[in-house]
C-alpha positions in Angstrom: 7.9 -224.9 -15.3 7.6 -221.1 -14.7 4.4 -219.6 -16.0 4.0 -215.9 -16.5 0.8 -214.2 -17.8 2.3 -210.9 -18.8 0.5 -207.7 -17.7 3.4 -205.3 -17.8 7.1 -205.9 -17.6 8.7 -209.0 -19.1 10.7 -211.2 -16.7 14.5 -210.8 -16.6 16.0 -214.1 -17.8 19.5 -215.3 -18.6 20.8 -217.2 -21.6 17.6 -218.5 -23.2 16.4 -220.2 -26.4 13.1 -218.6 -27.3 10.4 -219.7 -29.7 7.5 -217.4 -30.5 4.0 -217.9 -31.9 0.3 -218.4 -31.0 0.7 -222.0 -30.1 -3.0 -222.6 -30.3 -3.4 -226.4 -30.0 0.3 -227.1 -30.2 0.1 -229.1 -33.4 2.8 -231.1 -35.1 4.4 -227.9 -36.6 4.5 -226.2 -33.2 6.2 -229.2 -31.7 9.1 -228.9 -34.2 9.7 -225.4 -32.8 9.6 -226.6 -29.2 11.8 -229.6 -29.9 14.4 -227.2 -31.2 14.6 -225.1 -28.1 14.7 -228.2 -26.0 17.7 -229.4 -28.0 19.4 -226.1 -27.3 18.6 -226.5 -23.6 20.3 -229.9 -23.6 23.3 -228.9 -25.7 24.0 -225.4 -24.4 22.2 -225.2 -21.1 19.9 -222.4 -22.4 16.5 -221.9 -20.8 13.7 -223.3 -23.1 11.3 -220.4 -23.4 7.9 -220.4 -25.2 6.4 -217.0 -25.8 2.7 -217.5 -26.8 0.8 -214.5 -28.1 -2.8 -214.6 -26.9 -6.1 -212.9 -27.9 -9.7 -213.2 -26.8 -10.4 -215.8 -29.5 -11.5 -219.3 -28.3 -8.6 -221.7 -28.2 -8.1 -225.3 -29.3 -6.1 -225.7 -26.1 -7.0 -223.7 -23.1 -4.3 -221.8 -21.3 -4.3 -224.6 -18.6 -4.1 -227.4 -21.1 -1.2 -225.7 -22.9 0.6 -225.1 -19.7 0.2 -228.8 -18.7 1.4 -230.0 -22.1 4.5 -227.7 -22.2 5.5 -228.7 -18.7 5.4 -232.3 -19.7 7.6 -231.6 -22.7 10.2 -230.0 -20.5 9.8 -226.3 -21.3 11.3 -224.1 -18.6 9.3 -220.9 -19.0 5.9 -220.1 -20.7 5.2 -216.5 -21.3 1.7 -215.7 -22.3 1.8 -212.3 -24.0 -1.5 -210.5 -24.8 -1.7 -208.9 -28.2 -2.3 -205.4 -26.7 -1.7 -202.1 -28.4 1.8 -201.8 -26.9 2.9 -205.1 -28.5 1.1 -204.5 -31.8 2.7 -201.0 -32.2 6.2 -201.9 -31.1 8.6 -201.7 -34.0 10.2 -205.0 -34.9 13.8 -203.9 -34.0 12.7 -202.5 -30.7 11.0 -205.8 -29.9 14.3 -207.6 -30.6 16.4 -205.2 -28.7 14.2 -204.5 -25.7 12.5 -207.9 -25.2 14.3 -210.7 -26.9 17.8 -209.5 -25.9 17.1 -206.9 -23.1 14.7 -209.0 -21.0 15.0 -212.6 -22.2 18.7 -212.6 -23.1 18.0 -214.8 -26.1 21.0 -216.7 -27.4 18.7 -218.4 -30.0 15.3 -217.4 -31.5 13.3 -220.1 -33.2 10.3 -219.3 -35.4 8.3 -220.7 -38.2 8.8 -219.6 -41.8 5.6 -217.6 -41.8 6.0 -215.9 -38.4 5.3 -212.2 -38.3 5.7 -209.7 -35.4 6.0 -206.0 -34.6 4.3 -202.9 -36.0 2.4 -203.6 -39.2 3.7 -207.1 -39.1 7.0 -206.0 -40.5 9.0 -208.4 -38.4 9.9 -211.5 -40.4 12.3 -214.4 -40.1 14.6 -212.6 -42.5 14.6 -209.6 -40.3 15.4 -211.7 -37.2 18.3 -213.1 -39.2 19.4 -209.7 -40.3 19.7 -208.3 -36.7 21.1 -211.5 -35.3 24.7 -210.4 -35.8 24.1 -207.0 -34.3 22.4 -208.2 -31.2 24.3 -211.5 -30.9 21.8 -214.3 -31.2 21.2 -217.1 -33.6 18.0 -217.4 -35.7 16.6 -220.8 -36.6 13.7 -220.8 -39.1 11.6 -224.0 -39.2 9.7 -225.1 -42.3 6.0 -225.8 -42.1 4.9 -229.3 -41.3 2.7 -230.8 -44.0 -0.3 -233.0 -44.1 -0.4 -234.2 -47.6 -0.3 -231.2 -49.8 -1.5 -228.7 -47.2 0.4 -226.9 -44.4 -0.6 -227.8 -40.9 -2.0 -224.7 -39.1 -4.5 -223.8 -36.4 -6.9 -222.6 -39.2 -6.8 -226.1 -40.7 -7.5 -227.7 -37.3 -10.4 -225.3 -36.6 -12.0 -226.2 -39.9 -11.8 -229.9 -39.1 -13.0 -229.4 -35.6 -16.1 -227.5 -36.9 -16.9 -230.7 -39.0 -16.3 -233.0 -36.0 -13.6 -234.8 -37.9 -11.7 -236.1 -34.9 -9.6 -238.6 -36.9 -8.1 -235.8 -39.1 -7.6 -233.6 -36.0 -5.6 -236.4 -34.4 -3.4 -236.5 -37.5 -2.8 -232.8 -37.4 -2.2 -232.4 -33.7 -0.2 -235.6 -33.4 -2.6 -236.6 -30.5 -6.4 -236.6 -30.0 -8.3 -233.4 -29.4 -9.0 -233.2 -25.7 -11.1 -231.5 -23.0 -9.6 -231.2 -19.5 -11.2 -230.2 -16.2 -12.5 -231.2 -12.8 -15.4 -233.8 -12.6 -18.5 -231.9 -11.5 -21.7 -233.0 -9.8 -24.5 -233.2 -12.3 -28.2 -233.6 -11.5 -27.6 -237.2 -10.5 -30.0 -238.5 -13.2 -27.3 -240.7 -14.7 -26.6 -242.5 -11.5 -30.3 -242.7 -10.5 -32.1 -243.4 -13.7 -29.6 -244.0 -16.5 -25.9 -244.8 -16.6 -23.2 -243.4 -14.3 -21.5 -240.4 -15.9 -18.5 -238.1 -15.3 -19.3 -234.5 -16.1 -17.0 -231.6 -17.1 -18.1 -228.1 -17.8 -15.6 -226.7 -20.3 -14.6 -223.0 -20.0 -16.0 -220.5 -22.5 -12.5 -220.0 -23.8 -12.4 -223.6 -25.1 -13.2 -224.2 -28.8 -15.5 -227.2 -28.9 -16.5 -229.7 -31.6 -20.2 -230.0 -32.7 -22.7 -231.1 -30.2 -23.1 -234.9 -30.3 -21.8 -238.2 -29.1 -18.1 -239.2 -29.4 -16.0 -242.3 -28.7 -13.4 -241.1 -26.0 -10.7 -242.1 -23.6 -10.7 -240.4 -20.2 -7.4 -240.1 -18.4 -7.1 -239.7 -14.6 -3.9 -239.6 -12.6 -4.2 -243.3 -11.7 -5.9 -244.8 -14.8 -7.3 -244.5 -18.3 -11.0 -245.4 -19.1 -12.6 -245.9 -22.5 -16.1 -244.5 -22.9 -18.6 -242.4 -24.8 -19.1 -238.7 -24.4 -22.0 -236.4 -25.1 -21.1 -232.8 -25.9 -24.1 -230.4 -25.6 -27.1 -229.4 -23.6 -28.8 -232.8 -23.2 -32.1 -231.7 -24.7 -34.1 -234.6 -23.5 -33.2 -233.7 -19.9 -32.8 -230.0 -20.5 -29.6 -228.1 -19.5 -28.8 -224.4 -19.8 -25.1 -224.9 -20.1 -22.8 -226.7 -22.5 -21.5 -229.9 -20.8 -19.1 -232.8 -21.5 -20.8 -235.9 -20.1 -18.9 -239.2 -20.3 -20.0 -242.7 -19.6 -17.0 -244.7 -18.6 -17.1 -248.4 -19.5 -16.9 -250.7 -16.6 -16.0 -248.0 -14.1 -17.8 -247.6 -10.8 -15.3 -245.3 -9.0 -16.3 -242.1 -7.2 -14.6 -239.6 -9.5 -16.2 -236.3 -8.3 -13.7 -233.5 -7.8 -10.9 -235.4 -9.7 -9.0 -233.9 -12.6 -9.6 -235.5 -15.9 -8.5 -235.2 -19.6 -11.0 -236.6 -22.2 -9.5 -237.5 -25.5 -11.9 -237.5 -28.5 -11.4 -240.3 -31.1 -14.6 -240.4 -33.2 -17.8 -238.6 -33.8 -20.7 -241.1 -33.8 -23.9 -239.1 -34.0 -25.4 -235.6 -33.4 -27.1 -234.7 -30.2 -30.8 -235.2 -30.3 -33.9 -234.9 -28.2 -35.8 -238.1 -27.5 -39.5 -238.6 -27.0 -39.0 -240.4 -23.7 -36.3 -241.4 -21.1 -36.8 -245.0 -22.2 -35.9 -244.1 -25.8 -32.9 -242.2 -24.5 -31.7 -245.2 -22.5 -32.1 -247.4 -25.5 -29.9 -245.1 -27.6 -27.3 -244.8 -24.9 -27.0 -248.6 -24.8 -26.4 -248.6 -28.6 -23.8 -245.8 -28.2 -22.0 -247.8 -25.5 -21.9 -250.9 -27.7 -20.7 -248.9 -30.6 -17.9 -247.4 -28.5 -16.8 -250.8 -27.2 -16.7 -252.2 -30.7 -14.5 -249.2 -31.7 -11.9 -250.0 -29.1 -12.0 -253.7 -29.8 -11.5 -253.2 -33.6 -8.6 -250.8 -33.3 -5.1 -251.2 -32.2 -5.3 -250.6 -28.5 -1.7 -249.4 -28.2 -2.5 -246.6 -30.6 -5.8 -245.7 -29.2 -4.6 -245.3 -25.7 -1.7 -243.0 -26.6 -1.4 -240.0 -24.4 0.3 -236.6 -25.1 3.4 -236.9 -27.2 6.2 -235.5 -25.1 8.8 -235.2 -27.9 
């Protein structure tokens, strides 16, 4: 997949199917848009192009996580477009003429029913349809995906993430919330005094759930490992940075330097400071037992599900 972080001119493409949006988290509604351009790619040979508008706001998926996911889905080009003044003040028809047709050569434009673009957000799905005949492209408008009586949105997911409701987030995303990164060296206390752990330091751009302990599944290139994960500053030990520290059940491999994706299944307790290392060790044993019981009691085929690719 070609990845372009736009800082000036748009790339010159040929015969593309383009979907536009923020794509923060790539939830079930986003995947409906992406599946549509992938179907166009298969039927008409059009490039499957995702244009993601980005800001400085923390993201449910980091840019790297989004890039990995879209590549797995089969997207050809990911364009990350900062919402700068030039884009914000570009009139909707100019955006269509100059970018969608002039640069991307769009044969098809796929958007959600509430998509807005251009100066004063005057660009709408109806406007895209109106100019479709003039500029020779097809517009496909996708209805919102629902969860019960509520529309699925990044705002909804952010609300549930703030609560630590990982089960609901899994329903909305169509996969578990995750944190990806390279396994870092910690202080070594886990290996020396407690339980072996795998540590990831999430980037500041990553929107995180509440500090605490979670039941998780960690995915490496050559295997998947259930475990428990502490998100926070480890107050008993004392850290100055937010970390994601995972105890992998029955795993004694050297994982330092390896890429890992940690899927979050359930919040079990808030992070807390213990009066002694012995009290901390006793609680970790309880957390591990609780995590093992979780995986034993649930359908293992569902709980080890990776990214949905379609």
